[in-house]
C-alpha positions in Angstrom: -47.1 94.3 -68.4 -49.8 94.2 -71.1 -53.0 93.3 -70.2 -52.7 90.0 -72.3 -49.6 89.0 -70.6 -51.5 89.8 -67.2 -54.2 87.5 -68.4 -52.0 84.9 -69.3 -50.0 85.1 -65.9 -53.4 84.9 -64.0 -54.9 82.1 -66.0 -51.5 79.9 -65.7 -51.5 80.8 -61.9 -55.0 79.3 -61.1 -55.5 75.9 -62.4 -59.1 75.8 -61.5 -60.0 78.6 -64.2 -62.1 77.1 -66.8 -60.0 76.0 -69.6 -62.3 77.9 -72.0 -61.6 81.0 -69.9 -57.9 80.2 -70.2 -56.7 80.1 -74.0 -53.8 81.8 -72.9 -52.7 78.7 -71.1 -52.5 76.9 -74.4 -50.2 79.7 -75.8 -47.7 79.3 -73.1 -44.9 76.9 -73.1 -45.9 73.3 -72.1 -43.8 72.1 -69.4 -42.9 68.7 -68.2 -45.0 68.9 -65.1 -48.2 70.0 -67.2 -50.9 67.5 -67.7 -51.5 67.0 -71.6 -54.7 65.3 -72.7 -57.6 64.9 -75.3 -61.1 66.1 -74.7 -63.2 63.1 -74.5 -66.2 65.0 -76.4 -64.4 66.6 -79.3 -60.9 65.3 -79.2 -59.1 68.7 -78.9 -55.7 68.7 -77.3 -55.7 70.2 -73.7 -53.0 71.4 -71.5 -53.3 72.3 -68.0 -50.8 72.9 -64.9 -50.3 69.7 -63.0 -52.4 71.3 -60.0 -55.5 71.0 -62.3 -55.3 67.2 -61.9 -58.7 65.9 -61.0 -60.7 69.3 -61.4 -63.5 69.8 -63.7 -62.7 72.5 -66.4 -64.4 73.3 -69.9 -62.8 72.3 -72.9 -61.2 75.2 -74.9 -62.9 74.0 -78.1 -66.2 72.6 -77.6 -67.0 74.2 -74.3 -68.0 70.9 -72.6 -67.1 70.0 -69.2 -64.1 67.5 -68.8 -62.4 66.0 -65.8 -58.5 66.6 -65.9 -57.0 63.2 -65.6 -54.8 62.4 -62.6 -51.5 61.0 -64.0 -50.4 57.7 -62.7 -48.2 57.6 -59.7 -49.1 61.3 -58.7 -49.5 61.7 -55.0 -51.7 64.0 -53.1 -48.6 65.8 -51.5 -47.6 66.6 -55.3 -50.6 69.1 -55.2 -49.4 70.9 -51.9 -48.6 74.6 -52.7 -46.3 76.6 -50.6 -47.7 79.8 -48.8 -46.3 81.9 -51.4 -48.1 80.1 -54.1 -51.3 80.1 -52.3 -51.2 84.0 -51.6 -50.3 84.5 -55.3 -53.3 82.8 -56.3 -55.5 84.4 -53.7 -54.5 87.7 -55.0 -54.9 86.6 -58.7 -58.7 85.5 -57.7 -59.3 88.8 -56.1 -58.0 90.6 -58.7 -60.1 88.8 -61.4 -63.2 89.1 -59.1 -62.8 92.8 -59.1 -62.1 92.9 -62.8 -65.5 90.8 -63.2 -67.5 93.2 -61.0 -66.4 96.2 -62.9 -67.4 94.4 -66.0 -71.0 93.5 -64.7 -71.4 97.3 -63.6 -70.4 98.3 -67.2 -72.7 96.0 -68.8 -75.4 96.9 -66.5 -75.1 100.6 -67.6 -75.0 99.4 -71.2 -78.3 97.4 -70.7 -80.0 100.2 -68.9 -79.0 102.6 -72.1 -80.4 99.9 -74.6 -83.4 99.3 -72.8 -84.3 103.2 -72.5 -83.3 103.1 -76.4 -85.8 100.4 -76.9 -88.5 102.2 -74.8 -88.1 105.2 -77.0 -88.2 103.1 -80.6 -91.4 101.3 -79.2 -93.1 104.7 -78.3 -92.0 105.7 -81.9 -93.5 102.8 -83.7 -96.7 102.7 -81.3 -97.2 106.6 -82.1 -96.7 105.6 -85.8 -99.1 102.8 -85.8 -102.0 105.0 -84.3 -101.3 107.7 -86.8 -101.6 105.4 -89.5 
C-alpha cells in the first residue's frame, strides 16, 4: 500500500482527526452513513464518518474549528464500535503518533543545522562589519 493510500485509511478510520489534516477523507467515496455539512465560517462542504458526530474538527478550507452536526434521529448506540474497530483506531493512533515523533526528531535536527548556519553567518557579518 502506498503512503497516500495508507494515510487515507488512517484518516478515515479515525473521525477525531482534524478535518484539515484529513483531505484524503474528502477524496474517498461518500457513503450514505457519512455526515455531509457546510462549514459555518466559509461555507465549504465537509464530509466525515458518522462516528465524528458531535466532535470538533477543523474545516478543510478555512482551518476554523467547527462542530460536526449530529444527524436527527441518531442515537448514542449508533456510535458504539466493536472491539475490532476500537483496536484498529488504537493501532492507527499509535502509528500516527510514532510517525509524528519521528518527524519531530527530523525537524529538531534540521533546526540545529539551521541554527549553526545562522551562527556562522552572523560571525561572518560581524567580522565584515568590524573590518569595514
